[in-house]
DOTORMAR-527943 format. One line per 4 residues: for each residue x, y, z of C-alpha. Coordinates in Angstrom, 2 decimals, padded with zeros to 5 digits. Each point is the difference from the previous one (the first is absolute). Layout:
# DOTORMAR-527943
X:Y:Z  ...;
END
This chain:
# DOTORMAR-527943
000.00:000.00:000.00  001.27:003.47:-000.84  -000.23:001.70:003.38  001.97:001.15:003.04;
003.70:-000.77:-000.33  -000.13:-000.47:-003.77  -001.66:003.40:-000.43  002.62:001.63:002.21;
002.78:-001.50:-002.11  -001.72:001.08:-003.19  -000.50:003.56:001.25  003.67:000.20:001.03;
001.04:-001.08:-003.50  -001.96:002.76:-001.77  002.74:002.70:000.09  002.49:-002.44:-001.53;
-002.56:-001.03:-002.61  -000.69:003.63:-000.89  003.72:000.74:-000.40  000.49:-002.99:-002.31;
000.24:000.99:-003.68  -002.27:-002.86:-001.09  -003.46:001.15:-001.04  -001.77:-003.31:000.56;
-000.02:-001.42:003.50  -001.05:-003.64:000.32  -001.35:-001.14:003.34  000.12:-003.79:000.34;
-003.07:-000.93:002.04  000.16:-003.74:-000.65  000.37:-000.66:003.75  -002.95:002.27:000.86;
-003.18:-001.97:000.63  -002.22:003.02:000.68  000.17:003.79:000.06  -002.12:001.80:002.60;
-001.25:003.59:-000.11  003.18:001.30:001.64  002.05:-001.83:-002.62  -002.05:001.47:-002.84;
000.35:003.44:001.57  003.78:-000.39:000.09  000.09:-001.22:-003.61  -002.15:002.94:-001.10;
002.28:002.42:001.82  003.10:-001.53:-001.59  -001.67:000.01:-003.43  -000.76:003.70:000.44;
003.60:000.77:000.92  001.26:-002.02:-002.95  -002.36:001.78:-002.39  001.20:003.37:001.28;
003.56:-001.17:-000.77  -000.96:-001.19:-003.51  000.22:-003.65:001.01  -002.46:-002.87:-000.07;
-000.47:-003.14:002.08  -000.95:-003.50:-001.07  -001.00:-002.85:002.30  001.46:-003.40:-000.84;
-001.15:-003.39:001.23  -003.46:001.06:001.16  -001.88:-002.86:001.61  -003.69:-000.55:-000.68;
-001.10:001.65:003.28  002.07:003.11:-000.78  -001.45:000.18:-003.53  -003.52:-000.36:001.40;
000.59:002.73:002.60  001.35:002.32:-002.72  -003.06:-000.72:-002.13  -002.51:000.49:002.82;
001.56:003.32:000.95  000.33:000.97:-003.67  003.69:000.60:000.52  001.00:-002.32:-002.84;
-000.08:003.07:-002.26  002.80:001.58:002.08  002.17:-003.05:000.54  001.12:-002.16:-002.89;
000.42:-003.60:001.09  002.20:-002.59:-001.70  000.35:-003.72:000.67  003.68:000.37:000.97;
002.89:002.45:-000.14  001.22:-001.37:-003.34  -003.39:000.79:-001.60  000.22:003.73:000.72;
000.82:001.83:-003.26  003.10:002.17:000.10  -000.58:003.72:-000.16;
END
């Protein structure tokens, strides 16, 4: 589940991610079984920061429950999901 400690680690990584010259950031969520509202809030915040820095984020390895949660919250339009990291097209 994307919560607590994982969210703290992700938030701490944001400045480094923003300073990276790459424009596409791939977040491997293959070990994430579920994303709660706090997790979605954090992802939305990170997506906003990335957009402001002319970057985008892709989610790789989304499990069925994560895809369903994205669909139910209509967030699938904001987060592109790919079966695995290798499937994410280079930008």
